[in-house]
C-alpha positions in Angstrom: 0.0 0.0 0.0 1.3 3.4 -0.9 2.4 5.8 1.9 0.0 8.5 3.0 0.7 12.1 2.2 1.8 12.7 5.7 4.1 9.7 5.9 5.7 10.6 2.5 6.6 14.1 3.6 7.8 12.9 7.1 10.1 10.4 5.5 11.5 13.0 3.1 12.3 15.3 6.0 13.8 12.6 8.3 16.1 11.5 5.5 17.8 14.9 5.5 20.5 14.9 8.3 19.7 18.3 9.7 21.6 18.2 12.9 21.4 21.7 14.5 22.0 24.3 13.1 22.0 22.5 9.7 18.8 22.5 7.7 20.0 20.1 5.0 17.5 21.3 2.5 14.4 20.7 4.6 13.2 24.2 4.3 13.7 24.3 0.6 11.5 21.3 0.2 8.9 22.8 2.4 9.1 26.1 0.5 8.6 24.4 -2.8 5.5 22.7 -1.4 4.1 25.9 0.0 4.9 28.0 -3.1 2.7 25.7 -5.2 -0.2 26.5 -2.7 0.2 30.3 -3.3 2.6 31.2 -0.4 5.1 34.0 -0.7 8.5 32.6 0.4 11.1 34.5 2.3 14.3 32.8 3.5 16.0 34.6 6.4 19.6 33.5 7.0 21.3 34.8 10.1 24.9 33.6 10.7 24.8 29.8 10.7 21.0 29.5 10.9 18.4 29.1 8.1 14.9 30.4 8.7 11.8 30.3 6.6 8.9 32.8 6.6 6.1 31.8 4.2 2.8 33.5 4.0 -0.4 33.1 2.0 -2.6 36.2 2.1 -1.9 39.8 3.0 -4.8 40.5 5.5 -5.3 39.6 9.1 -5.8 37.7 11.2 -2.6 35.7 10.7 -2.6 32.0 11.6 1.0 30.7 11.9 2.5 27.2 12.1 5.8 27.4 13.8 8.5 24.7 14.1 12.0 23.6 13.5 13.9 21.5 11.0 17.0 20.9 13.1 17.4 17.8 15.2 19.7 16.8 18.0 22.7 14.5 17.1 21.8 10.8 16.8 24.4 9.7 19.3 25.9 6.1 19.2 24.7 4.8 15.8 25.3 1.2 16.9 22.5 1.6 19.4 19.9 2.4 16.8 17.6 -0.4 15.6 17.5 1.3 12.2 19.8 4.1 10.8 18.6 7.4 12.3 18.4 9.2 8.9 16.9 6.3 7.0 13.2 6.6 7.9 11.7 3.1 8.5 8.2 2.0 9.3 7.8 -1.1 11.5 4.3 -2.2 12.6 2.9 1.3 12.0 5.7 3.1 13.8 7.9 5.5 12.0 11.5 5.4 13.2 14.2 8.0 12.6 15.8 11.1 14.2 13.2 13.9 14.2 10.2 11.6 13.8 8.6 13.0 16.9 10.6 16.2 17.4 9.5 17.6 15.1 9.6 16.5 11.5 6.4 14.5 11.8 4.6 17.7 12.9 6.0 19.6 10.0 4.7 17.0 7.6 1.3 17.1 9.3 1.2 20.9 9.0 2.0 20.8 5.2 -0.7 18.2 4.6 -3.3 20.1 6.7 -2.6 23.4 4.9 -2.8 21.7 1.4 -6.1 20.2 2.2 -7.5 23.4 3.7 -6.4 25.6 0.9 -7.7 23.2 -1.7 -11.1 23.2 0.1 -11.1 26.9 1.0 -9.0 28.8 -1.6 -10.6 32.1 -0.6 -10.2 31.6 3.2 -10.2 34.6 5.6 -7.0 36.2 6.8 -3.5 34.7 6.2 -1.7 31.4 6.8 2.0 31.6 7.6 4.9 29.2 8.4 7.8 30.3 10.7 10.4 27.5 10.5 14.0 27.6 11.9 17.1 25.4 12.0 18.2 26.7 15.4 15.7 25.4 18.0 17.8 22.6 19.4 20.9 24.8 19.5 21.7 28.1 21.2 18.4 29.7 19.8 20.3 32.9 19.0 19.8 33.2 15.2 16.5 31.4 14.8 12.9 32.2 15.7 13.9 35.2 17.9 15.6 36.9 14.9 12.7 36.2 12.6 10.3 37.7 15.2 12.6 40.8 15.5 12.4 41.2 11.7 8.6 40.8 11.6 8.2 43.2 14.5 10.3 45.8 12.8 7.9 45.9 9.8 4.8 45.6 12.0 3.9 42.2 10.7 1.9 40.5 13.5 1.0 36.9 14.2 -2.5 36.5 15.6 -2.6 32.8 16.4 0.3 30.4 16.4 0.5 26.6 16.8 4.0 25.3 17.6 4.4 21.7 16.5 6.4 20.6 19.6 5.6 17.0 20.8 3.1 17.9 23.5 1.2 14.7 23.9 2.0 12.2 26.7 0.1 8.9 26.3 -2.0 9.5 23.2 -2.3 12.1 20.6 -3.7 15.4 21.9 -4.2 14.3 25.5 -2.0 17.3 26.5 -1.5 20.6 24.8 0.8 23.4 26.0 -1.0 26.7 26.5 2.0 28.3 28.1 5.5 27.7 29.4 7.4 28.6 32.5 10.2 31.2 32.4 13.8 30.1 32.7 16.6 32.0 34.4 20.1 30.7 35.0 22.8 32.0 37.3 26.5 31.2 37.3 28.0 32.3 40.6 31.6 32.5 41.8 31.9 32.9 45.6 35.4 34.1 46.4 37.5 32.9 49.3 41.2 32.5 50.2 43.0 29.3 49.4 45.1 27.8 52.1 46.1 24.7 54.1 43.3 22.9 55.9 45.5 22.6 59.0 45.7 26.4 59.2 42.1 27.5 58.6 42.7 30.9 60.3 45.0 31.7 57.3 42.3 30.8 54.7 38.7 31.7 54.0 36.6 28.8 52.9 33.9 29.9 50.4 32.1 26.6 50.6 31.5 27.1 54.3 30.4 30.7 53.8 28.1 29.9 50.9 26.4 26.8 52.2 23.9 28.5 54.5 22.9 30.9 51.7 22.4 28.0 49.2 20.4 26.1 51.8 18.1 29.1 52.2 17.7 29.4 48.5 16.9 25.7 48.1 14.3 25.8 50.9 12.6 29.1 49.9 9.1 29.3 48.6 9.3 31.7 45.7 5.6 31.8 45.0 2.6 29.6 45.2 2.0 29.3 41.5 -1.5 29.8 40.2 -4.3 28.1 38.3 -2.0 27.6 35.2 1.5 27.3 36.7 3.1 25.3 39.5 5.1 27.1 42.0 8.5 28.5 40.9 11.3 26.0 41.3 15.0 26.5 42.2 17.5 23.8 41.3 21.3 23.7 41.7 22.6 22.2 38.5 26.4 22.2 39.0 28.7 23.0 41.9 32.5 22.8 42.2 35.3 23.9 44.5 38.8 22.8 45.4 41.9 21.5 43.7 41.1 17.9 44.2 43.6 17.6 47.1 42.2 16.8 50.5 44.4 19.2 52.4 43.7 22.4 50.5 41.0 24.9 51.4 39.4 26.1 48.1 39.9 29.6 46.9 36.6 29.8 45.1 33.2 28.0 44.8 31.4 27.9 41.5 27.7 27.2 41.5 25.2 27.1 38.6 21.5 27.1 39.4 18.3 27.6 37.4 14.8 29.0 38.1 11.7 27.7 36.3 9.3 30.4 37.2 5.6 31.2 37.0 3.8 34.4 36.0 3.6 35.2 39.7 7.2 36.5 39.7 9.5 38.2 37.3 13.2 37.5 36.5 14.0 40.8 38.2 12.2 39.7 41.3 14.2 36.5 41.5 17.5 38.2 40.8 16.9 40.8 43.5 16.0 38.1 46.1 19.1 36.1 45.4 21.3 39.1 45.7 19.7 40.1 49.0 20.4 36.6 50.4 24.0 36.6 49.3 24.5 40.1 50.6 22.9 39.2 53.9 25.4 36.4 54.4 28.3 38.7 53.5 29.5 36.8 50.5 32.1 38.1 48.1 30.7 36.9 44.8 30.3 37.5 41.1 27.1 36.4 39.4 26.2 36.1 35.7 22.5 35.9 34.8 21.3 34.2 31.6 17.8 35.1 30.7 16.4 32.1 28.7 12.9 33.3 28.3 9.9 34.7 30.2 6.8 32.7 31.0 3.9 33.0 28.6 0.3 31.9 28.8 -2.6 31.6 26.5 -5.2 31.3 29.2 -8.2 31.5 26.9 -9.4 32.9 23.5 -10.2 31.7 20.0 -7.0 29.6 19.5 -7.4 27.6 22.7 -11.1 27.0 22.1 -10.5 26.0 18.5 -7.7 23.6 19.4 -9.6 21.9 22.2 -12.7 21.5 20.0 -10.6 20.2 17.0 -8.9 17.5 19.2 -12.3 16.5 20.6 -13.8 16.1 17.1 -10.9 14.1 15.7 -10.0 11.9 18.7 -13.3 11.7 20.7 -11.7 12.8 24.0 -10.9 16.1 25.7 -7.4 17.5 25.9 -5.7 19.0 29.0 -4.0 22.4 28.7 -0.6 22.4 30.5 2.4 24.6 31.1 4.7 21.9 32.3 8.0 20.9 30.7 10.9 23.0 29.4 11.0 26.0 27.1 10.1 26.3 23.4 10.2 28.9 20.7 6.8 29.9 21.7 8.5 32.1 24.3 9.7 34.4 21.4 6.3 34.6 19.7 3.9 35.1 22.6 5.4 38.5 23.8 4.3 40.0 20.5 0.7 39.6 21.5 0.1 36.3 19.7 -2.0 33.5 21.2 0.3 30.4 21.2 -0.5 26.7 21.6 1.8 23.8 21.3 0.3 20.6 19.8 2.3 17.7 18.5 2.7 13.9 18.8 3.7 11.9 21.9 7.1 12.9 23.4 8.1 9.5 25.0 11.1 9.0 22.6 12.2 12.6 21.8 16.0 13.1 21.9 16.4 9.4 22.6 18.1 6.6 20.7 15.5 5.0 18.4 13.2 8.0 18.3 9.9 7.1 16.8 6.3 8.1 16.3 3.0 6.4 15.4 2.1 7.0 11.7 -1.6 7.0 12.7 -0.9 9.8 15.2 0.7 11.9 12.5 -2.3 11.4 10.3 -4.7 12.4 13.1 -2.5 15.4 13.9 -2.9 16.6 10.3 -6.7 16.3 10.8 -6.5 18.3 14.0 -4.4 21.1 12.4 -6.9 21.2 9.5 -9.9 21.5 11.8 -8.3 24.4 13.7 -7.7 26.2 10.4 -11.4 25.7 9.5 -12.6 27.0 12.8 -10.5 30.1 12.7 -10.3 31.1 9.0 -13.7 30.0 7.6 
């Protein structure tokens, strides 16, 4: 039996080894497909990153599909059941790097739009694609740069579906209607190195910093709200000393991260950390890395349409959630766009033997198409 349209496109994309920030021709293939449907194609290349902005229509509202063509490295090839860039279907499951994250979603988007445009050539508003090759990497020259370009010319996205693999147990059981903010600190607490037998001649930064770190770890930063769990603080890395057992370290290096709700701001968190360190009299340097602010689509036409579409296609209700890490939605939402993440199951993403149900990809295309119908017809 011949492959479905979704499976054909997904295989084509997976076969291209687009390890971040490489695109490997994925966007050119997508652009050719979209151009045949009447989209205006704009390639935006920033440094090492290839981005695609494609739009059909010139009026608002603008419905945008957002995603990425880059994938994480496959890792140890000997551990794969099938070669990671040779898409293979076994018992209805498509195997290959990017199958779930997120080339399967890209294929479903393309099929959904083709079906919708064929059925509704004179649809309301505009349809757009914002695709990058730098989502799995440092995210410097990807979606954020495209958004900057669009904002500079006052080109606004009204609704956006990001194709990240949001589902947990079955397609559409979970959608992301927001994400927590992420703030990372790299701290150096300064001391004086010396011999452990003469502590009065040294100044141990570990001893001095330990009470402050314990207070940070025990602190309640907020209580969360109806959409977000409480803000979390986690120490990710900590190091001090020369490796010798008889040397008091001269510095302590600590890296920690906040995943924070809309109840606080990055500035609030920074201020509270500085206050604690200062109260304990620490001599320290701190570098803050702002990875993205929290965003939330708490209601509105996009959330309603997405929930209704999933119910019609699958027969069950979805659960909006803000759990998990960050996504490129954090760059799109601050422009005023409503943003939802809907994609296949995430059980194998970034793993050896990444895979996805072919049937789920076909259902995903149906969900995307129904959302378009509800918003642009």
